[in-house]
N, C-alpha and C positions, 0 to 999 in steps of 0.2 A: 215653609216654604213658598217662594215668590212664583207668581204664575208662568212666567219665563224661565223659570230653573225647571216647572212641571213639565211647559213644553218641549226642553231640550231632552231630559232624561226619557219621555216618551218615543222622540225622534229616536235617538239612539238604541231602545229597544225594539224600535221597527228595523231599523238599517241591520240588528242583528239577526233578527228575525229571518228576515228576507235575504241572509248570506246561508242560513240553513236550510231553507228550501221550505221557510214554515211562514204563514200568514201571520199577522198580529191580532189574537183574539183580546180585545180589552173589556172589563166587564163595564156596560153602560150602566151610570146613575137611572135610576127610577123618574121616569119623565120628560126623558134626554132620548131626541130620534138617532138615529143611527148617520143622518146628515150632520147632527151637530157633532158626535164624535170625531167621523170623518175631519171637521173643519179642528177639532182642540189638537188632534197631532199633527196638521200640518206646520211644518219651517215657518216658523217666524222669517219676518220681509224687514224686522223693525227695527232687529237685534243684534248687529254686527259679532259683539261678543260671542255671544252663544252660537251663532253657524260657524265660527271657528274652532271651537271647544268640539263644536261636534266632527268635524272635520278630522279634528287630531284625535279623537278618540274612535273614530270607522278606521282610523289607520293602525293604531295599534291593535284592532279585533283582525282587521286583515293579514297581520303578520304574528300568529301565535309563537310563544316560547318552547324549545323543546328543552329540559331540561334531564341532565343523566342520561343523554341518547348512547346504548351502547351499540356496537358495533355484533355481525352474530357470531363473529367466533367466540367472543367477551360472553355474550350470551350463553355459549353451547360451546365449549373448546372439544368435549369429548364425541361431537358428533363423528359419524364413523363415512369417511369417504371412500374406501371402496374395501370391498373384501376377496380375498384370492383362495377358496378351497375351505372356507371359515375362517380364516386370519383376516383381521380388520387392521384397517389403516386411521386413525383420527385425524382433524384438522390440526391438531396439537404437536401431535406427531412427526405431520408432514411437514409444518412451520418449522419446526427442529430442526428438519433435514436442510430447508432453506438458509436456516441461521446460521448454520456449520457448511457451506457452500456445497452441498452434496448435488445442488440444483438449483437453476436461478428463481423458478418460484412453483407455489405450492401443487400445481396443474405436474409441471414437469418431476416434482419429487414424487408426487404418486406415481407418477409409471416408470420413474425408477424403481420406486418401492415393490410395485409389482411385478419389472421384470428381474429382480432379487429374490423375490419369495418364489416366482415359478423356476428358475433355475433352483434354489436350494432344495423345495418338496421334490422336484426331480431327483436331487442329488441324494435326500432322504431316502427315497423310495428306492435307491440303488444299493444302498447301504455304506455307500462313501463313507457317512460320519461316521460309521460305527469301526472302520479298521485306527488302530492304534494310531498311526505317523498321522493321521491325516484332523482325528482327534485332538492329538497336541500340538497341532497348526492353528488350531481354530481357538483350543485355550491359549495358546501363545498371543493370537492377536486380541484375544480380549486382556488379559492379562498385561500386555504390554500398555493400550487402550488406558487401560483404568491407572496405571502405575505413572507414567507419562504423559498422561492428555488430564485425566481425571483429578487426578492428587496435585498436579503441578499447578493447576487454576484454581484448588480451594487455598493451597498453603500461598498464591498471589495475593488472592483476597485479601489477607491477615497481613500483608507487608505494606508500612503507608508509603504510597510516592513518593518520591524526591521534587523538594520546591523546589522554586523558580533562583531563588539565594542558595542553596546547596549546587544546582546548576552554573551561579556566576561565582561561585568559588570556584569550584572546579576549573572555568573559563580560564581565570586569573591566573591562577595554579600550573594550568597548561598552555600558557598565551602564546609560547615559541611555536605551539602547534599549529594555529593559526596567521601566522605571518606568514604572507605572500613574499621574496625578495624580488627586488628590481629584476626584471628580464630583457631582453634587447636582441633586436634581431639583424643581420651585421649581412656585408657582403666583405670577401677581403679577399686580395693578390696577392700571392707568395712569390718573392724575387729573390733570388743571390747578389748580383750584383746593384750596386751601391747607384750608379750613374744611371743606368738603365732605370730603378725606383724610382730615382729620382725625377727622370724623364715622364714616368709612364702616371706617376701621383699629380705633377701640373698639369696632366691632360684630363685625368682624373675629376680636378678641381673644377674645370671649366663648366660654365653654368648649362652648355648645349652636350655634355658627355655624356656617351652611352657606355654607364659601368660595366652592361653586361659583354656587350663587346670587347672591352679590356681586360677582362677575363679571358677572357678564349685566346687574346692576340698573348698577352704576357703570364700568365698566372700558369701552374705544375699543372700536369694532364689529370691526378686525381683531386684538383677541385673542378673544372671546366665540365664535367657532367650536371651538376647542380648549380653549376655559373659560382661559386664559392659563397653560398648562400649558408649562414650558421642560423639554426631559426633559436628561442627562446633561453639566449646564453646568458644564465646567470654569473654575479660577478665571478663568484667562485670556478666557474666553467672557465671563463676567460681567462682567470690568472695561470690555472693547469695547462691549457692549452698555449696560451701566446705570452704569460709571464704578467709579473704587477704592474709596470711601466705600460703595458696597453690597457689594462684593464682601467688603470688610473685615465688614463685620456678617454674610454670609453663612458665613464661611468660621467666625464664632465662636459662630454659633446652633446649637440642636438638630435633630431632627425634632420636627415639630409648633409649633415658634415661628412668631408672625406677626410680624414688621418693618413699620417705618415708621408712619408715611410718612416716605419715606427721599429727597430731592436725585437724581433720576438725571440723565442729559444731558440732557433736555430736559424730561421733567413728574415731578411727583413719582410715587413706586413704592411700593406695599404688597405685601412679600412674604411669600408664605408657604411655610416649607421642607418639605415632602414627606417626604423622605428624602436619604441622603448616602452615598456610601462612601468613605471615606479613602483616603487613598494608599499605594499599595504597589510594591512591589520584584519581582517573579516569581523564586522561586530557582532555582539553578543546575540543581537537580537537573530542574525543570518544564522546562527549555527543552534540557538538555546534549545527546539526543539530535539536535535539529535542527541545533544549531552541530555538530556532530558529522558531518552530512551537509551540510551547507552548506559547509563548509570541505576535508571529504574532494571534493565536488562542485567546489570552487574548484582547486583544487589539480589536478585532472586535469583543469581544461579549460587550466589555465596550461601543463602539461606537455602537452597534445595540439596546442595552439595554438604552443608552440615548437617541438616536432617537424614540423609544417605547413610554419613559419618557415625554419627548417633545411632543410626537402627544397626549399622554394623557390629560394634561394638556392645549392644543389648541381647541379639539376636544371638542364638545357639548355631553355628555354620562348622560343618564337618567336612574336610576336603581328604580325598583317598589320595595317598604315597602317590598317585599316577601323575592326578591332576598337579601336587606339588610339583612333582619334577617338570612337567608339561609349563606350569608356570614361571620355575627359575629358568627354562630353558630362554624361554619367549621373551621374558627380562635381559638376558644376557646377548641376546642379537636384537634387543629391537632398536630401532631409527626412532628420531621424533622427526613427526609429521611437520613439515612445514603448512603453513595456512595460518586462520583465522581460529581463534579458542572458540569454546561453545558458550554459544550465547543464552543464557536462559533456564540455564538447565539445564533442558534438553539433550538426549542423545545426539550425537553429531547424526547420525543417520539410525533412524526408527527400523526396529526390526519388521521388515518383511520378507518372508518365506519365499523362496521361488520354486515355481517346480521347474523341473529339468526338464529342457529340449527334450521331446522325442527323437531318438534316433532316426534318421531320416529313413525311408525304405529304399533299398535298393532292387533295380528292376532285376528279375530274373533273366541271368540268359537262357536265350532258345535252345536247346534240344538238339541237334542239325538230326534230321530224320534221318534212319539207316536209308544206305543204298538197298535199292532193290538190282543185286547182280544175277544176269541172266545167264 
């Protein structure tokens, strides 16, 4: 190795030892003084390249790399956070409560768990869990969660997700559902006499006309309250209320145009087009996520429904004559319930037993004291 290389190596070693709080101790060759040793590790003043390499090496030393660092919970997820009368909660369990939105963070989850444990232990101390009705409800909660949450979630993991191609095909099949018709905001004056209607229309078409005032003066009483406004009217709605001729006239008009008088279904109409919104088709990208969600929910619902049907076929279910009679009566008197279908295979309403409210205590009427007749 060259002389300059030796000097650079010694300088790096000196810097490293100074960083960790040690002083360099270098074996001195025999016959050399300490002064000569200090001179041998002094930074060179005539070799810029060696100085640059030394600075780069010192920077590397100042920023050591941390490889595979683990957070405390990764090191020990089973560590105990809190214990209540011998029952403990671990960090992993508290984190599970946060993930299931029982609490906003680990600290809140621990406090919620403590409250539950204290009340549960008090209920057990009073032997409330030994009462048959209470035991049935407790077991029902556990069965319901296992059946409709844990099992369903496990089944969903086995269902391949709907692809974007599937969603686009669904979009194209149901394109009419994503088409918005043209809409119009209008004002109208309904009049019976042709001469008066023509005079009112001429006045309405002037540049400085106040259409609101014309409605108040000429239109029928039922239109005066809202100044004859017709908001978000589609072609179909205009046709139902005024007829096809007025519909065609409105479709070809521009915002601000005054039309009429035109024959309506009953009387003459003077119509002002205040604004319009052209027809449009909602782009696939705007509804893609919603279609994917709906399709995934539908396939999950069908899969879970089929599983339940198969389980019913395989199971041995024995119904009493009384239950069969009740089911028959319910089927005869049942009426379809309007609303959206069940999504995702979960019940419309999870079983949540409720305790009947206690009968309010009524004040006991005071008994009048007997009179002391003298």
